[in-house]
N, C-alpha and C positions, 0 to 999 in steps of 0.2 A: 499466581492469577487471583484474582478478587473475586469471590462469591457474590452474585447479586442476592440481595435480601428478600425474604419469600416475599416480603408486601410488596416488592418492585416486580419481583417475576409474578406474582398472582395478576398485578395489574396488565402487565404485558401479555397476559395469554390472555386473558379477557379481550383486549383490543385485538391481536391478532385473530383470535375466531371469529370477533364479529366483525372484522376487516374481510376475513376469508368468507364466510357464510352469506354476505351482504356487498358482492362486488359493486356495487354502486353507491352506498353508504355513505355519508360526510359527516365527517365528524366536528362535534363544535362545544362539548366541556371538554377542553383537555388544560386550558390555562392554569387551572386552581392545582392540578396534580403538578407544574412545573416546581412551584416553591412549596412543595411538600420536606418537610426536613427530614424526610429518610432519603426521597430523590437527590436533593441537593446536597447531602452528604455524601452520599455513594457516588455523586457526580463529581464530587472535589476528591476523594479518594481515586477514583479514576483518571483525571487528568495530574495528580500528583504521581502516579505509578506511571504515566509517560515520561517523567521526568523532562518536560519540556525548559527551557527558557523565557525570561523574563520579557513581558511586551514593553510597549512603548514608555510606559509609568516605571519601570526598572525594577516591579516588586516580584520579589524571586519566593518560592514556596517556604525556604528559611525564613525571610520575613515576615511574611505571615503568620509563623509558626510560633518564632522568637516575641512577636509584638505583640498584635491586639488576640492570636491564638484561633485557631480553624473554627471553635464553635461560636466566636464573636463575628468572624468571616463570613460563614454561611448565615449566620441570622441577618447581618446586614444586608446582604443580598438577597434573600426571602422577601426580607419589610420593601426591598428597592421592586421586587419584581409585583408582590402584593398590592404596593400602591400606584405601580406601573409609573413611576418614576426613573425607573432605570434606563439610563443611557449607555451605548457601550464606547468604548475609546478607539481612539485610532487604532488602526492595522501597523505594526511594525514590519515594514518591508527589509528583506533580507536575501543578500544575493548569494547565491550556492554556486559556485564554478563546477562546469562541467568537463568531461575530458577532450571534447571536443574544441576546447578553450570559449565556447559562451559560457552562460552564465542563465541559473534558473531562479526564477523570482519565486521569494515564500512569504507570506502574510503571516504575522505571528501575532491573535488577539493576547491581550492582557491575560491573566491566571484569571481575573473576577469573570470577562466573559467568558473565556473556555469553561469555566464550570456551569455558566447559564447554558452555553449551546450543548454542552454532554447533558444536562438535565433535559433540555427540548428534546435531544437525541434519546434518550432514554424513552420517555414517550411516546414520538411520533413512530420512530424507526419499525415496531412491530407492525404496526397499519400499513406500511411499503413494505415490510418483507413481505405481507400477504399477496402482494400484487407483482412483485418482480417474478421474470421467467427464470424458467430453468436453465437458460444458456447465460444467465449472469452470474457471475463470480467474484468481481472486486468487493471488498469493504463489506460482507455479509458474515452474521453470523452463520458459522459451523459449512462457512464455506471458504475454500482456501485454492491458492495459486496451483498447487499441485491438483486440487480437484479440476481446476481450468485446463491445465496439461493432461490431465486424464482423459479428459472430453475429447482433445483434439486428436489424441492417440487412437481413443476408439474409432472414431471417423475415418480418421487416416488408413485404420487397419479394413474399414468396410467399404476402400475405394472411394474416399474424399481428397483426392492427392494433388488437385489443383487448386492452390492456396493464395488468399488476396489477403496480403501483410497490410493493414492498412494504419496509418498513423494520422491523427488529427491535429490541425495545425492551432497549437495555443487552447489548447481545449477549455482550461480552466478560466483562462481570460477572456474567452470568448463566448459565456455561456448568456444568452440576451436573460436580463432580469425579468421582464415581462412573461415572455415562453413561461421560464422556469417557476414561476409564481401561480402561473395557470394551472402547471401541471400538480402543483403542493395543493391548490384549492381544488381539485378535481376529488379529493380525500379529506380534507381539510376547511372548515369553513369557519373555524373559531377567530375571530379577528385579531385577539389579542397574538394569539400564535404566529400569525402571518405579519403580524405588525412587527414582531421581534425578527423574524429572519429578514424581511424588508429593510430592517435597521442593520443588521449585519452584512446584509450584502451592500449598501451603500455607506459602510464607514469609512470614514478618510483614511488614506495609506500615507505613513509617515515614514522618513527616512531619516536614522540618526548618524550624523558625521563624526569623523574621528575625531574633533573638536567638542562634542557631545552638541551640536546646534541638531535643532529637529526640525527637519523641512515637510511640508505637505506635497506630496508627488501625486495625488491621483484621488481616486474614490468619491465620495462625497455624494450630496444628493443628485448632482447632474449624473453620476454614473448610472451607465445604461447596462454593462457587462461586467462578467466577470466574478467568480469568489476565491477568497482568498484558498491557498494550497495548505495552508498550516492549520486552518481551523478545523475546530471537532466537528461541527455540522456541514463543512465544503465535500468528504467523501459522499455522505447521503445524497448530498444536493445535486453533485455531479451524478454519481449513478444514477438519481432519479431522471432526470433530465433525458440520458441516453436511454431509460427505459422506454423511451417512447420508440425508438430504435427496434428494441427488443420484441416489443407489442406490435408492431409493423411485420415484422418478420412471422410474428407468430401466428395472429390473426389472418393475413394474408395467404397463410401455407407456402412461405416462399422455401421452406427447404423441402420440401414435398414437389414443388413447381418446378424450382430452377435447381433442385438437386444442389442446396448450399444449404449448409449447416454454420451458424453464426457462432463462436465462442468470443466473450466479455467481460475482459478483467475492468473496470473501470473503462478507463477511457483506450485501454489496449485491445484491440478488436482483430480476430483473424476470421476468416469466412472460408470453410472449407467445401469445394465443388467435386461433384462426381465427374465432369464432363469440363467443356470451355467454362469460362469465369465472365465471359463480356457481361452477360445479363445481369450476374449478380454486384458485376462493378457498377452496372448501369443505377442498377436499382438503390444502390447503396451512396452512391453520388444523389440522386433523386431525394432520397429522406434527408441525407443531411443538409441540402440546401433549404428544405422546408424546415428543419431546424436553426437555421442561420449557423451552419459548421460550415469548415471546409475542411479537405484533406490537404494534408503537406506530400505534394505531389514528389518531392526530392526523396522521400522514404517509404512513402506508399509503392508497393510492388509484387507483383504475383509472379509466382514460382510453379513450378512443377518440383512436387517433392521428392522424384526421381532423380533429378537434374540439379535441384539446386535446396538450399538449405535457407531457414527463416528463424529469427530468434521471437520467443517469446517468453516473458517473464523471467529473463533472466537466463533461459534454456534454447541451446539452438537444436532445433527439429529439421528432421528428413528422412527419407525411406534408403534406411541401409539394407545391407546384404547381409546375411548371416554365413560365417564362413564355414560353417560345418554343416547347415543345413543348404546352404546357397536360396534362402527364402526372402522376400523381402519383409520387413517390420519396420516402425516406426521408430528412430533412434532418438532417444532425447538424453543431452548431455549439456554439464554449464557452457555457456557460451566462453567466447575466448576475452570479451570484455569484463564479465561476470571473474572471470580467471585471473584478469589483468588488476581487477577493482581488490582482490584481497591479498594478491602479490604486494599493491604498492601502499595497503594499510599496515602488511606488516615490517614492509622495508623502512614506514616512518617511524611505526613504535620502536623498531631494533635501531635506529641511526646510532651514530659516534655520540653524538650530542647528548644523547639521553643515560649513559654510562654514567651520570652522577647520581641518578637515580637511583634508590634502593632495588634491587635485582627482583624483589618480589613484588613490587609493584609494574615491573615489564612482564614479567609473565602473567601476572595475573592479566592486566591488560591484554597481551597476545592470546592468550586462553579464551578470555571474554569472545574478543573480535572473531578468532578462527571457530569457536563453538558455535556462536550465530551462522556463521558464514556457511559450514556444515552441516548445522541441523535445518537448513533451506534446501543445499546443494545436494546431499546424501540419499541420492534418487536416480531410480532409471541408472541409464548407462554412464556411473559417474566415477569408476574406479581409476580410467587413465587420467585423468581430470585431479581427482583425488590424491593420487601417486604426484604429482606436480605441487601440489600445494603443501603436502608432507617435506617435500624434498625442500619446497624454498622457505618453509617455517624453519627447520632442521640449520638449513646453511646460514641464515640470516640470524639464527639465538648464535650459531659458535661465532659468525664475524662480532656480534655484538660480545661475545665474553672474550673473544681475543681483544678486540679494542680496551675493554674493562679491567681486564690484567696486562694490557702490553705485553702481550705476549709475541716474539718477532716473526717466526713464521707460520705457514700454513700445518707442516708438518709436525710443529710442536704443540699445534692448537690442537690435533685431532688426537695427536699420543694424550693429550693434559685432559681432553673434554671428549669424551666417546659420545656417539648418538644414545648409547642407554641411558649414560651419564643425564642426559639433558631429562630425561623423566623421571629417572629415579633421583636424584640430586634436586633438581630443580621443578621437579614438577609438572612441566611443559605437556600439554594437552595432544595426545597422540592423533593425530586424523588417521581416522579409518580408510581402508585402502580396497574395502569390496564393496559392491554397489548391493543398494535394497531394492526391491522388488515389488509394488503391490499384487493383489490377485484380481483378475479380471471378471466381473460378474454382469456380462452383457444379459441383462435380463429389462426389456424394455429398456426405458431411459435411464436404468440404474449403471453406472459408469465404474470405472476401476477407481479405487479408494489406495490412497498410499498409506503405505504402514512403517513410514520411516521416523516415527517419532513427532517430534515438535518441529512446527514449521515456523521458522522466522521471517516475516514478509518483511524485512527491511534487511540489509545487508550493509 
């Protein structure tokens, strides 16, 4: 993990404290911080660490480092920002297939634009972080998906068991630019910063056909909605717009009035209710309508956690009954979809066509994939799921070895390659099969903190 330089950390602390102490303060002298050498250099390093692909211009990190060099690249970007000649490139549209057969669009800016966006994010994020409500967990420093799940568990334990599992319809594609910019301008009145954000929101969107032909498919100055899902600045902007929902819920004391606790991780929203959820659902619809957003009616549902289950951030949650005590408790385990995703990935990495690759490559790829998955899902009531993952990894690797060495029967395979040999001889990662728990600290709004090690936000 990259360490933020002291000069940048000092600036961020000053901006955060100023914003925290003066909720009505609007910041106007920020643009000159964006093209500071230390900020742009750190922004490049952060973008480089994300290991993203090239944008529409085809320029990769390797091409930058082997060509003009990082120093010259950062200096040229700084000069363009300083002279206000910077113009963003079109965003590359890539379609990612989903399990249900549909496709999810990703917008990939060029590396140059991603570095500029990261520099802006480094400067403005502390200002908005001072405003965000404690029920918001997505894409925030020192906040995690596990913290959000802990919040859900904490309130389910307190009787909030009527759950609204809300799903927003195409949220990133439907954020109204005018409303979003108005929210940004509540805190930032630096015209140059606002102009940068506006340009990124209205950047043209292009697709590259198989023959290399580039086609303009949207965006541009006439675009009034949406923010690219793979842009560096997009998560902050998307989180900021839904902050209005959190703020209304907090200022109108809807948790106390309706008995409804909202927990939000970006556009993943659950509302935990003590009694009937009708009033909370009506209020949610009313607020979203004012924001120009809509619920996905097919996926939004209300569940009694004693009778049904709901998925949140990759986990399935319900009120389970302890076998020994007979008491009900919030049961959290990896969802079936999450389990199937890691199984499918391991199956792909160990398929027969890959026997021509060095075995060390296969092991390293499988280990990296499974470690990342376990790093996130080794949490709460996960032991049964982890047993299934370990079994699948072992069986798939044995299948791979059987095909690699052309062993005819399974009996001979198991005699030649024992489970222990997978770990001792080949160095396969051994999936743990015991649950890891956090400690409950119900002190006011202090919630349980996970102690399960590093959290991988993506699987």
